TORKOL-4160 file (C-alpha; in steps of 0.2 Angstrom, whole numbers, padded with zeros to 4 digits, m for minus):
139
<pt num="1" X="0019" Y="0097" Z="m0073"/>
<pt num="2" X="0027" Y="0083" Z="m0064"/>
<pt num="3" X="0031" Y="0082" Z="m0046"/>
<pt num="4" X="0040" Y="0068" Z="m0037"/>
<pt num="5" X="0043" Y="0066" Z="m0019"/>
<pt num="6" X="0047" Y="0052" Z="m0006"/>
<pt num="7" X="0037" Y="0051" Z="0010"/>
<pt num="8" X="0037" Y="0039" Z="0025"/>
<pt num="9" X="0022" Y="0031" Z="0032"/>
<pt num="10" X="0023" Y="0027" Z="0051"/>
<pt num="11" X="0026" Y="0009" Z="0056"/>
<pt num="12" X="0011" Y="m0002" Z="0058"/>
<pt num="13" X="0008" Y="m0019" Z="0064"/>
<pt num="14" X="0005" Y="m0033" Z="0052"/>
<pt num="15" X="m0012" Y="m0031" Z="0042"/>
<pt num="16" X="m0021" Y="m0020" Z="0029"/>
<pt num="17" X="m0021" Y="m0002" Z="0034"/>
<pt num="18" X="m0031" Y="0012" Z="0026"/>
<pt num="19" X="m0018" Y="0026" Z="0022"/>
<pt num="20" X="m0027" Y="0037" Z="0010"/>
<pt num="21" X="m0027" Y="0053" Z="0021"/>
<pt num="22" X="m0009" Y="0050" Z="0027"/>
<pt num="23" X="m0003" Y="0050" Z="0009"/>
<pt num="24" X="m0014" Y="0065" Z="0003"/>
<pt num="25" X="m0009" Y="0075" Z="0017"/>
<pt num="26" X="0009" Y="0074" Z="0012"/>
<pt num="27" X="0006" Y="0080" Z="m0006"/>
<pt num="28" X="m0002" Y="0097" Z="m0005"/>
<pt num="29" X="0002" Y="0099" Z="m0024"/>
<pt num="30" X="m0012" Y="0088" Z="m0028"/>
<pt num="31" X="m0024" Y="0102" Z="m0026"/>
<pt num="32" X="m0016" Y="0111" Z="m0041"/>
<pt num="33" X="m0020" Y="0097" Z="m0053"/>
<pt num="34" X="m0036" Y="0098" Z="m0063"/>
<pt num="35" X="m0033" Y="0083" Z="m0073"/>
<pt num="36" X="m0019" Y="0070" Z="m0070"/>
<pt num="37" X="m0012" Y="0054" Z="m0062"/>
<pt num="38" X="m0004" Y="0050" Z="m0045"/>
<pt num="39" X="0007" Y="0035" Z="m0046"/>
<pt num="40" X="0012" Y="0028" Z="m0028"/>
<pt num="41" X="0026" Y="0016" Z="m0027"/>
<pt num="42" X="0032" Y="0007" Z="m0011"/>
<pt num="43" X="0051" Y="0004" Z="m0009"/>
<pt num="44" X="0050" Y="m0013" Z="0000"/>
<pt num="45" X="0048" Y="m0031" Z="m0004"/>
<pt num="46" X="0038" Y="m0037" Z="0011"/>
<pt num="47" X="0024" Y="m0024" Z="0010"/>
<pt num="48" X="0012" Y="m0019" Z="m0004"/>
<pt num="49" X="m0001" Y="m0007" Z="m0010"/>
<pt num="50" X="m0019" Y="m0010" Z="m0016"/>
<pt num="51" X="m0036" Y="m0001" Z="m0018"/>
<pt num="52" X="m0051" Y="m0007" Z="m0009"/>
<pt num="53" X="m0066" Y="m0004" Z="0003"/>
<pt num="54" X="m0063" Y="0011" Z="0014"/>
<pt num="55" X="m0079" Y="0010" Z="0025"/>
<pt num="56" X="m0080" Y="m0007" Z="0034"/>
<pt num="57" X="m0064" Y="m0012" Z="0043"/>
<pt num="58" X="m0069" Y="m0030" Z="0043"/>
<pt num="59" X="m0064" Y="m0030" Z="0024"/>
<pt num="60" X="m0046" Y="m0027" Z="0030"/>
<pt num="61" X="m0047" Y="m0040" Z="0043"/>
<pt num="62" X="m0054" Y="m0053" Z="0031"/>
<pt num="63" X="m0040" Y="m0048" Z="0018"/>
<pt num="64" X="m0027" Y="m0052" Z="0032"/>
<pt num="65" X="m0036" Y="m0069" Z="0036"/>
<pt num="66" X="m0037" Y="m0074" Z="0018"/>
<pt num="67" X="m0019" Y="m0070" Z="0014"/>
<pt num="68" X="m0013" Y="m0079" Z="0029"/>
<pt num="69" X="m0023" Y="m0095" Z="0023"/>
<pt num="70" X="m0017" Y="m0095" Z="0005"/>
<pt num="71" X="0001" Y="m0090" Z="0009"/>
<pt num="72" X="0005" Y="m0098" Z="0026"/>
<pt num="73" X="0020" Y="m0096" Z="0037"/>
<pt num="74" X="0032" Y="m0111" Z="0040"/>
<pt num="75" X="0028" Y="m0120" Z="0024"/>
<pt num="76" X="0041" Y="m0134" Z="0024"/>
<pt num="77" X="0046" Y="m0130" Z="0006"/>
<pt num="78" X="0052" Y="m0112" Z="0010"/>
<pt num="79" X="0071" Y="m0111" Z="0009"/>
<pt num="80" X="0072" Y="m0092" Z="0013"/>
<pt num="81" X="0069" Y="m0092" Z="0032"/>
<pt num="82" X="0084" Y="m0083" Z="0040"/>
<pt num="83" X="0074" Y="m0067" Z="0043"/>
<pt num="84" X="0059" Y="m0076" Z="0052"/>
<pt num="85" X="0044" Y="m0086" Z="0048"/>
<pt num="86" X="0034" Y="m0071" Z="0042"/>
<pt num="87" X="0047" Y="m0065" Z="0029"/>
<pt num="88" X="0045" Y="m0077" Z="0014"/>
<pt num="89" X="0026" Y="m0076" Z="0015"/>
<pt num="90" X="0028" Y="m0057" Z="0016"/>
<pt num="91" X="0038" Y="m0058" Z="m0001"/>
<pt num="92" X="0025" Y="m0069" Z="m0009"/>
<pt num="93" X="0010" Y="m0058" Z="m0003"/>
<pt num="94" X="0019" Y="m0042" Z="m0009"/>
<pt num="95" X="0021" Y="m0050" Z="m0026"/>
<pt num="96" X="0003" Y="m0055" Z="m0027"/>
<pt num="97" X="m0004" Y="m0038" Z="m0023"/>
<pt num="98" X="0010" Y="m0027" Z="m0031"/>
<pt num="99" X="0021" Y="m0013" Z="m0027"/>
<pt num="100" X="0011" Y="0002" Z="m0034"/>
<pt num="101" X="m0006" Y="0010" Z="m0038"/>
<pt num="102" X="m0011" Y="0023" Z="m0051"/>
<pt num="103" X="m0025" Y="0034" Z="m0047"/>
<pt num="104" X="m0033" Y="0048" Z="m0058"/>
<pt num="105" X="m0033" Y="0065" Z="m0051"/>
<pt num="106" X="m0048" Y="0077" Z="m0055"/>
<pt num="107" X="m0051" Y="0094" Z="m0049"/>
<pt num="108" X="m0037" Y="0093" Z="m0036"/>
<pt num="109" X="m0043" Y="0077" Z="m0028"/>
<pt num="110" X="m0040" Y="0058" Z="m0030"/>
<pt num="111" X="m0054" Y="0052" Z="m0041"/>
<pt num="112" X="m0058" Y="0036" Z="m0031"/>
<pt num="113" X="m0074" Y="0028" Z="m0030"/>
<pt num="114" X="m0085" Y="0032" Z="m0015"/>
<pt num="115" X="m0080" Y="0016" Z="m0006"/>
<pt num="116" X="m0062" Y="0015" Z="m0012"/>
<pt num="117" X="m0046" Y="0019" Z="m0001"/>
<pt num="118" X="m0028" Y="0016" Z="m0002"/>
<pt num="119" X="m0021" Y="0001" Z="0008"/>
<pt num="120" X="m0004" Y="m0001" Z="0015"/>
<pt num="121" X="m0003" Y="m0020" Z="0016"/>
<pt num="122" X="0010" Y="m0024" Z="0030"/>
<pt num="123" X="0015" Y="m0042" Z="0028"/>
<pt num="124" X="0028" Y="m0042" Z="0042"/>
<pt num="125" X="0025" Y="m0043" Z="0060"/>
<pt num="126" X="0036" Y="m0029" Z="0063"/>
<pt num="127" X="0039" Y="m0021" Z="0046"/>
<pt num="128" X="0044" Y="m0003" Z="0052"/>
<pt num="129" X="0041" Y="0013" Z="0043"/>
<pt num="130" X="0038" Y="0011" Z="0025"/>
<pt num="131" X="0044" Y="0023" Z="0011"/>
<pt num="132" X="0034" Y="0028" Z="m0004"/>
<pt num="133" X="0038" Y="0037" Z="m0020"/>
<pt num="134" X="0024" Y="0048" Z="m0026"/>
<pt num="135" X="0024" Y="0054" Z="m0044"/>
<pt num="136" X="0010" Y="0067" Z="m0048"/>
<pt num="137" X="0008" Y="0072" Z="m0066"/>
<pt num="138" X="m0005" Y="0083" Z="m0074"/>
<pt num="139" X="m0011" Y="0100" Z="m0077"/>
Protein backbone atom coordinates (compact mmCIF):
# COMPACT_ATOMS: atom_id res chain seq x y z
CA UNK A 1 0.00 0.00 0.00
CA UNK A 2 1.16 3.51 -0.78
CA UNK A 3 -0.53 6.72 0.38
CA UNK A 4 0.65 10.17 -0.55
CA UNK A 5 -0.76 13.44 0.71
CA UNK A 6 0.23 17.05 1.07
CA UNK A 7 -0.18 18.84 4.38
CA UNK A 8 0.51 22.35 5.57
CA UNK A 9 2.33 23.17 8.80
CA UNK A 10 1.34 26.39 10.52
CA UNK A 11 3.67 29.37 10.17
CA UNK A 12 6.39 29.58 12.78
CA UNK A 13 9.07 32.07 13.68
CA UNK A 14 12.67 31.40 12.78
CA UNK A 15 14.13 28.46 14.71
CA UNK A 16 13.97 24.71 15.16
CA UNK A 17 10.48 23.44 15.97
CA UNK A 18 9.29 20.01 17.09
CA UNK A 19 6.49 19.02 14.68
CA UNK A 20 6.16 15.26 15.15
CA UNK A 21 2.62 15.33 16.55
CA UNK A 22 1.42 17.92 14.03
CA UNK A 23 2.54 15.63 11.20
CA UNK A 24 1.28 12.36 12.73
CA UNK A 25 -2.14 13.90 13.42
CA UNK A 26 -2.56 14.61 9.70
CA UNK A 27 -1.87 11.06 8.51
CA UNK A 28 -4.29 8.75 10.35
CA UNK A 29 -3.53 6.01 7.80
CA UNK A 30 -0.28 5.49 9.70
CA UNK A 31 -2.19 3.35 12.22
CA UNK A 32 -2.96 0.77 9.51
CA UNK A 33 0.69 0.07 8.65
CA UNK A 34 2.37 -2.83 10.46
CA UNK A 35 5.70 -2.50 8.67
CA UNK A 36 6.67 0.35 6.37
CA UNK A 37 8.24 3.76 5.83
CA UNK A 38 7.12 7.37 6.04
CA UNK A 39 8.97 9.75 3.75
CA UNK A 40 8.48 13.44 4.60
CA UNK A 41 9.55 16.06 2.03
CA UNK A 42 9.40 19.85 2.48
CA UNK A 43 8.53 21.86 -0.65
CA UNK A 44 10.63 24.91 0.21
CA UNK A 45 14.22 26.09 -0.25
CA UNK A 46 14.51 28.17 2.92
CA UNK A 47 13.35 25.62 5.49
CA UNK A 48 14.44 22.06 6.17
CA UNK A 49 13.68 18.89 8.11
CA UNK A 50 15.79 16.84 10.49
CA UNK A 51 15.47 14.35 13.35
CA UNK A 52 16.88 15.12 16.77
CA UNK A 53 16.17 15.38 20.51
CA UNK A 54 12.53 15.81 21.48
CA UNK A 55 12.87 16.27 25.25
CA UNK A 56 15.03 19.30 26.02
CA UNK A 57 14.09 22.51 24.18
CA UNK A 58 17.57 23.95 24.75
CA UNK A 59 18.82 21.55 22.04
CA UNK A 60 16.64 23.40 19.52
CA UNK A 61 17.83 26.82 20.67
CA UNK A 62 21.44 25.61 20.53
CA UNK A 63 20.86 24.41 16.96
CA UNK A 64 19.62 27.89 16.03
CA UNK A 65 22.60 29.60 17.69
CA UNK A 66 25.10 27.27 16.06
CA UNK A 67 23.65 27.55 12.55
CA UNK A 68 23.50 31.35 12.85
CA UNK A 69 27.20 31.33 13.71
CA UNK A 70 28.34 29.01 10.91
CA UNK A 71 26.01 30.57 8.30
CA UNK A 72 25.82 34.28 9.16
CA UNK A 73 23.59 36.95 7.67
CA UNK A 74 25.04 39.85 5.68
CA UNK A 75 28.17 38.02 4.57
CA UNK A 76 29.95 40.39 2.17
CA UNK A 77 30.35 37.65 -0.48
CA UNK A 78 26.57 36.93 -0.82
CA UNK A 79 25.24 38.07 -4.18
CA UNK A 80 21.66 36.84 -3.63
CA UNK A 81 20.33 39.49 -1.24
CA UNK A 82 17.20 40.93 -2.85
CA UNK A 83 14.83 38.97 -0.58
CA UNK A 84 16.37 40.11 2.69
CA UNK A 85 19.43 39.41 4.79
CA UNK A 86 18.00 36.13 6.09
CA UNK A 87 17.25 34.64 2.66
CA UNK A 88 20.64 33.45 1.37
CA UNK A 89 21.63 32.01 4.77
CA UNK A 90 18.25 30.22 4.79
CA UNK A 91 19.05 28.55 1.44
CA UNK A 92 22.45 27.42 2.71
CA UNK A 93 21.07 26.08 6.01
CA UNK A 94 18.34 24.24 4.12
CA UNK A 95 20.90 22.54 1.87
CA UNK A 96 23.09 21.58 4.83
CA UNK A 97 20.22 19.93 6.73
CA UNK A 98 18.18 18.61 3.81
CA UNK A 99 14.66 18.58 2.48
CA UNK A 100 13.45 15.19 3.68
CA UNK A 101 13.51 12.53 6.36
CA UNK A 102 12.68 8.81 6.11
CA UNK A 103 11.27 7.12 9.20
CA UNK A 104 10.41 3.45 9.75
CA UNK A 105 6.83 2.63 10.71
CA UNK A 106 6.19 -0.34 13.00
CA UNK A 107 2.82 -1.47 14.35
CA UNK A 108 1.06 1.73 13.30
CA UNK A 109 3.56 4.14 14.83
CA UNK A 110 6.70 5.99 13.83
CA UNK A 111 9.60 3.86 15.02
CA UNK A 112 11.65 6.73 16.44
CA UNK A 113 14.11 6.51 19.29
CA UNK A 114 12.87 7.49 22.76
CA UNK A 115 14.41 10.96 22.48
CA UNK A 116 13.84 11.56 18.75
CA UNK A 117 11.41 13.93 17.13
CA UNK A 118 10.88 15.58 13.74
CA UNK A 119 12.10 19.16 13.50
CA UNK A 120 10.86 21.82 11.13
CA UNK A 121 13.91 24.02 10.71
CA UNK A 122 12.56 27.46 9.84
CA UNK A 123 15.44 29.53 8.52
CA UNK A 124 13.54 32.70 7.55
CA UNK A 125 12.42 35.35 10.01
CA UNK A 126 8.91 35.18 8.51
CA UNK A 127 8.77 32.03 6.42
CA UNK A 128 5.02 31.48 6.48
CA UNK A 129 3.16 28.19 6.40
CA UNK A 130 5.22 25.26 5.09
CA UNK A 131 3.99 22.53 2.74
CA UNK A 132 5.05 18.92 3.18
CA UNK A 133 4.53 15.84 1.02
CA UNK A 134 4.01 12.69 3.08
CA UNK A 135 4.49 9.33 1.35
CA UNK A 136 3.55 6.31 3.44
CA UNK A 137 4.36 2.85 2.16
CA UNK A 138 4.00 -0.52 3.79
CA UNK A 139 1.62 -3.28 4.74
